[in-house]
C-alpha positions in Angstrom: 108.7 80.2 128.3 106.1 77.8 127.0 107.0 75.2 124.4 104.8 74.6 121.4 104.2 71.1 120.1 106.2 70.7 117.0 104.1 70.6 113.8 105.1 69.9 110.2 103.7 69.7 106.7 105.0 67.8 103.7 105.2 69.1 100.1 105.8 66.0 98.0 105.9 67.4 94.5 107.4 71.0 94.7 111.0 69.8 94.2 113.0 66.8 93.1 113.1 65.9 96.8 110.1 66.0 99.3 110.0 69.3 101.3 109.2 69.1 104.9 108.2 72.4 106.7 108.5 72.0 110.5 107.3 74.4 113.2 109.3 72.9 116.1 112.0 75.6 116.5 111.0 77.6 119.6 114.1 79.8 119.8 113.5 81.6 116.6 111.5 84.7 115.4 110.5 86.4 112.2 111.2 89.8 113.8 115.0 89.8 114.1 115.4 93.5 113.3 113.4 94.5 116.4 116.6 94.8 118.3 117.4 97.9 116.1 114.1 99.4 117.1 114.8 98.7 120.8 118.3 100.4 120.5 116.7 103.5 118.9 114.1 103.7 121.7 116.9 103.4 124.3 118.7 106.3 122.7 115.6 108.5 122.5 114.0 107.3 125.8 110.6 107.7 124.1 108.6 104.8 125.6 110.1 105.5 129.0 108.9 109.1 128.8 105.4 107.9 127.7 105.1 105.3 130.5 106.1 108.0 133.1 103.0 110.0 132.1 100.7 107.2 133.2 99.6 106.5 136.8 99.4 102.8 137.6 96.7 102.3 140.2 97.3 98.5 140.4 98.5 96.6 143.5 102.3 96.3 142.9 102.4 92.9 144.4 100.0 91.6 141.7 101.5 93.3 138.7 103.0 90.9 136.1 103.4 93.5 133.4 104.5 97.0 134.2 103.1 100.1 132.4 106.5 100.6 130.7 106.3 97.0 129.4 102.8 97.5 128.2 103.7 100.7 126.4 106.7 99.1 124.8 104.8 96.0 123.8 102.1 98.0 122.0 104.5 100.5 120.4 106.9 98.0 119.2 104.1 95.8 118.0 102.6 98.6 115.9 106.0 99.4 114.4 106.5 95.7 113.5 103.2 95.5 111.7 100.9 94.2 114.5 98.4 97.0 115.1 95.8 94.7 116.7 96.0 93.6 120.3 94.7 90.3 119.0 98.2 89.5 117.7 99.5 89.6 121.3 98.7 86.0 122.1 100.6 84.7 119.1 103.7 86.8 120.0 103.6 86.3 123.8 106.5 83.8 123.7 108.5 85.3 120.8 112.1 85.5 121.9 112.8 88.9 120.1 109.7 90.6 121.6 110.7 89.2 125.0 114.3 90.5 124.5 113.0 93.9 123.5 111.1 94.2 126.7 114.2 93.3 128.8 113.1 89.7 129.5 115.1 86.5 129.0 114.4 85.4 125.4 114.5 81.8 126.4 112.9 81.6 129.8 111.1 84.9 130.2 107.5 85.1 131.4 104.9 85.3 128.6 104.2 88.9 127.5 100.8 90.5 128.1 97.8 88.9 126.5 95.1 90.6 124.4 92.8 91.1 127.4 95.6 92.6 129.5 96.5 95.1 126.7 92.9 96.0 126.1 92.4 96.7 129.8 95.5 98.9 129.6 94.2 100.8 126.6 91.0 101.5 128.3 92.6 102.6 131.6 94.4 105.7 130.3 92.6 109.0 131.1 92.5 112.3 129.2 95.1 114.1 131.4 97.6 111.3 130.9 97.0 111.4 127.2 97.7 115.1 127.2 101.0 114.5 129.1 101.9 111.8 126.7 101.2 114.1 123.7 103.6 116.6 125.2 106.2 113.9 125.8 106.2 112.9 122.1 106.5 116.5 120.9 109.2 117.3 123.5 111.3 114.3 122.4 111.0 115.1 118.6 111.9 118.7 119.2 114.9 117.8 121.4 116.0 115.4 118.7 115.7 118.2 116.1 117.7 120.5 118.2 120.5 117.9 118.4 120.5 117.8 114.6 120.2 121.5 113.9 120.9 123.5 117.0 121.2 126.7 114.9 118.2 126.3 112.7 117.0 129.5 111.1 113.5 128.4 110.0 111.0 126.0 111.7 108.0 125.1 109.5 104.9 123.7 111.1 102.4 121.8 108.9 99.0 120.7 110.1 96.5 118.7 108.2 93.3 116.8 109.1 92.6 113.4 107.7 89.4 111.2 107.7 89.5 108.1 109.9 86.4 106.2 108.8 84.5 104.2 111.5 82.4 101.1 111.0 80.8 100.5 114.4 79.5 102.4 117.4 82.6 104.2 118.5 81.8 107.3 120.7 82.3 110.6 118.9 82.1 109.0 115.5 79.9 111.3 113.4 79.0 111.7 109.7 81.2 114.2 107.9 79.7 115.7 104.8 83.1 116.6 103.3 84.4 113.0 103.4 80.9 111.5 103.0 81.4 108.9 105.8 81.1 108.4 109.5 84.5 109.0 110.9 86.9 110.5 113.4 88.9 113.5 112.1 92.4 113.4 113.6 94.9 116.2 112.8 98.5 115.5 112.1 101.3 118.0 112.9 104.8 117.9 111.5 108.0 120.0 111.9 110.6 120.8 109.2 113.9 122.4 110.2 115.4 124.7 107.5 115.6 122.8 104.2 115.4 119.2 105.6 113.8 116.8 103.1 112.0 114.8 105.8 109.3 116.3 108.0 109.4 115.3 111.6 106.2 114.0 113.1 105.3 116.0 116.3 102.1 114.2 117.0 98.4 113.7 116.1 95.3 114.6 118.0 92.2 112.5 117.6 89.0 114.5 117.2 85.3 113.8 116.8 84.1 113.4 113.2 81.8 116.4 112.9 84.3 119.2 113.8 85.7 121.7 111.4 89.3 121.5 110.4 90.3 124.3 112.6 88.9 122.7 115.8 91.8 122.4 118.3 94.1 124.5 116.2 94.7 127.2 118.9 95.3 124.5 121.6 97.9 122.9 119.4 99.6 126.2 118.6 99.7 127.2 122.3 101.3 123.9 123.2 103.9 123.9 120.4 105.1 127.5 119.9 106.7 127.9 123.4 108.5 124.6 123.0 109.8 125.6 119.5 110.9 129.1 120.7 112.8 127.7 123.6 114.5 125.1 121.5 115.2 127.4 118.5 115.4 131.0 119.9 116.9 132.5 116.7 114.6 130.7 114.3 111.6 132.1 112.4 108.5 130.0 112.7 106.4 129.4 109.7 102.9 127.8 109.6 101.6 126.2 106.5 97.9 125.2 106.3 95.3 124.2 103.7 92.2 126.2 102.8 90.1 124.7 105.6 92.1 126.9 108.0 91.6 130.3 106.3 89.1 131.6 108.9 89.5 134.9 110.5 90.0 133.1 113.9 93.0 131.2 112.6 94.6 134.1 110.7 94.1 136.5 113.6 95.8 134.1 116.0 98.7 133.7 113.6 99.1 137.4 113.4 98.9 137.6 117.2 101.6 135.0 117.6 103.8 136.9 115.1 104.7 133.9 113.0 105.0 133.6 109.3 102.1 131.9 107.5 101.1 130.5 104.1 97.4 129.4 104.1 95.4 128.1 101.2 92.3 130.2 100.4 89.1 129.2 98.6 88.3 131.2 95.4 85.6 133.9 95.4 84.2 136.0 92.6 86.3 139.1 93.6 89.4 136.9 93.7 88.6 135.4 90.3 88.2 138.9 88.9 91.7 139.8 90.3 93.2 136.8 88.7 91.2 137.1 85.5 93.8 139.1 83.4 96.6 136.7 84.4 94.5 133.7 83.4 93.8 135.2 80.0 97.5 135.8 79.6 98.3 132.2 80.6 95.7 130.9 78.1 97.5 132.9 75.4 100.9 131.6 76.3 99.7 128.0 76.5 97.9 128.2 73.1 101.0 129.6 71.5 103.4 127.1 73.1 101.1 124.1 73.1 102.2 123.4 76.7 101.0 124.2 80.2 101.5 127.8 81.3 101.3 129.6 84.6 101.4 133.2 85.8 101.7 134.4 89.4 100.4 137.6 90.8 99.1 139.2 94.0 96.4 141.5 95.4 95.2 143.0 98.7 92.1 141.2 99.6 89.5 141.8 102.3 86.8 139.5 103.6 83.9 140.2 105.9 85.3 138.7 109.1 88.9 139.6 108.5 90.2 142.4 110.8 92.1 144.0 107.9 93.0 143.3 104.2 95.6 140.7 103.7 98.1 139.8 100.9 96.8 137.1 98.6 98.9 135.3 96.1 97.3 133.7 93.0 98.4 131.2 90.5 96.7 131.4 87.1 97.5 128.2 85.3 96.4 126.4 82.1 97.3 122.7 82.1 97.6 120.7 79.0 97.7 116.9 79.1 98.0 114.6 76.1 94.6 113.7 74.7 92.7 116.1 76.9 91.2 119.6 76.6 93.2 122.5 78.2 92.0 123.1 81.8 92.1 126.3 83.8 93.5 125.9 87.3 93.5 129.0 89.5 94.7 128.8 93.1 94.9 131.3 96.0 97.1 131.6 99.1 96.9 134.2 101.9 100.2 135.0 103.5 102.2 137.6 105.4 105.5 136.7 103.7 107.2 139.5 101.8 108.7 137.5 99.0 107.8 137.1 95.3 104.4 135.5 94.5 106.1 132.6 92.8 108.3 132.0 95.8 105.3 132.1 98.1 103.5 129.5 96.1 106.5 127.3 96.0 106.6 127.4 99.8 103.0 126.5 100.0 103.3 123.7 97.3 105.9 121.9 99.5 103.3 121.2 102.1 102.1 118.5 99.8 104.8 116.2 101.3 102.5 116.1 104.4 100.3 113.6 102.5 103.2 111.1 102.5 103.4 111.4 106.3 99.7 110.7 106.6 100.0 107.8 104.1 102.7 106.2 106.2 100.7 106.6 109.4 97.6 105.1 107.9 98.8 102.6 105.4 102.1 101.7 107.0 101.2 101.7 110.7 97.4 101.5 110.7 96.8 104.7 112.7 93.1 104.4 111.7 92.7 101.1 113.6 90.4 102.9 116.0 87.8 100.3 116.8 87.7 100.6 120.6 84.5 101.4 122.4 86.3 104.1 124.4 87.3 107.4 122.7 90.3 107.7 125.0 91.4 104.2 124.2 91.3 105.1 120.5 93.2 108.3 121.2 95.9 106.2 122.9 96.2 104.0 119.9 96.7 107.0 117.7 99.3 108.4 120.1 101.2 105.1 120.3 101.1 104.9 116.5 102.9 108.3 116.4 105.5 106.9 118.9 106.1 104.0 116.6 106.5 106.4 113.7 109.0 108.5 115.6 111.1 105.4 116.1 111.0 104.4 112.5 111.7 108.0 111.3 114.8 108.0 113.5 115.8 104.7 111.9 115.4 106.3 108.5 117.7 109.1 109.5 120.3 106.7 110.8 120.2 105.0 107.4 121.6 108.1 105.7 123.9 107.2 102.9 122.2 103.8 102.2 119.3 102.8 99.9 117.0 103.1 103.0 117.6 106.7 103.6 114.3 107.8 101.9 112.4 104.5 102.4 108.8 104.6 103.5 108.0 102.9 106.8 106.7 99.7 105.3 110.0 99.3 103.3 112.0 99.9 106.4 110.0 97.2 108.1 110.3 94.7 105.2 114.1 95.3 104.7 115.4 95.9 108.2 112.9 94.5 110.8 111.2 91.4 109.4 114.2 89.1 109.5 114.3 85.4 110.4 116.5 84.9 113.5 117.7 82.0 115.6 118.3 83.0 119.2 121.0 81.3 121.3 121.3 82.1 125.0 124.3 81.3 127.0 125.5 82.3 130.5 127.5 85.2 129.1 125.5 86.5 126.1 122.6 86.3 123.7 123.5 85.5 120.1 121.1 86.5 117.3 121.9 84.4 114.2 120.5 86.5 111.3 120.6 85.6 107.6 123.9 86.1 105.9 122.2 87.8 102.9 119.2 90.0 102.7 118.4 93.3 100.8 118.9 95.6 103.8 122.1 94.1 105.2 124.3 97.2 104.5 121.8 99.6 105.9 121.2 97.3 109.0 124.9 97.2 109.9 125.3 101.0 109.3 122.4 101.8 111.6 123.6 99.4 114.3 127.1 100.9 114.2 125.6 104.5 114.5 123.7 103.2 117.5 126.9 102.2 119.2 127.3 98.6 118.2 130.8 97.4 117.5 132.0 94.5 115.3 131.8 91.3 117.3 
């Protein structure tokens, strides 16, 4: 491992004594918690499965970095807050990153450089990306089956999100709805029974000018057989927003015999159906001085629908301090045979999907899609999903601690970004972590659940 020339800076007036900051300690890292992520990946076998999907055409005698090492380096880097390959050069000799890739933390060969990682990203082809997408979904479903083998309800949520682009990336187009040039990836999650946390099944990068439903049937065809094999006695429910309310989507859901709750844009006939309920809600709100809502239903038919469908409406008047009362009428099309209020409550819970997208974009930079190859950008999105799966498993292992519901950036700050001094001897590697830090209890709990024992 290369040795950096020691550097230091002196602060002469910050304390009663001069403070010298020295950068000469080579056997240290700011990513001490990465060993937890490595242990989780070993348990799931996720990066190993992803690497197995990629054919390596290189001459084995000249390979310094295997495909598995490249997949791990990028996935772990994204999880640790290094979404750019530009960060690779500054981490190439980091002892914890070397250790996570199975190398000697003291004398290991430098990790892959930015050019090597960029060549790797641009070498993966579409068929390999499809296989990797299956690998992520299969592993998440397998993990879900281990948690809830007898699940009675599996809920799928799908939601598109804008990924603004700022260059000449292929398939970046102007999208009028988002008023920007962008890609339009779709994110898919799975919820088992009444779990509080949705499990990310994956994300598919799409060109920026497609409709929300583009690729929907392909995703459904991929996922439903997997879910039915894993949970043969479970009902499958699909929740979608109003962009998916076309006859093509609804007919396919009927054909697949799954439950569905899909948002529906208002029309004049629907407004007329909900009109009496809205008048009643206005009266209730005026009398009580508070917000009021009334639920109802009707059989609704549209031009391209094969048959009339059940539509639930919520007629609501909202009152906020200092503002005029506001009408809020919402519609949902469904094949569920439960009360209108219950149907809308089921639909409302899909809002948690926004938190998953926020974590992917703000916590893991899923939208860092600046490559000049569409497939390279798709690989970045897929590896971001893999990083999220590892962090989500970490969150589950933190059950019973203050990290049990933490967002991914909080998990990173509390459990992963830890100063560590690495000592290597003939018999073992010792990681000397801080004696006190906010996530210490959760860190130890996770480590023990991963099989670590008191030393």
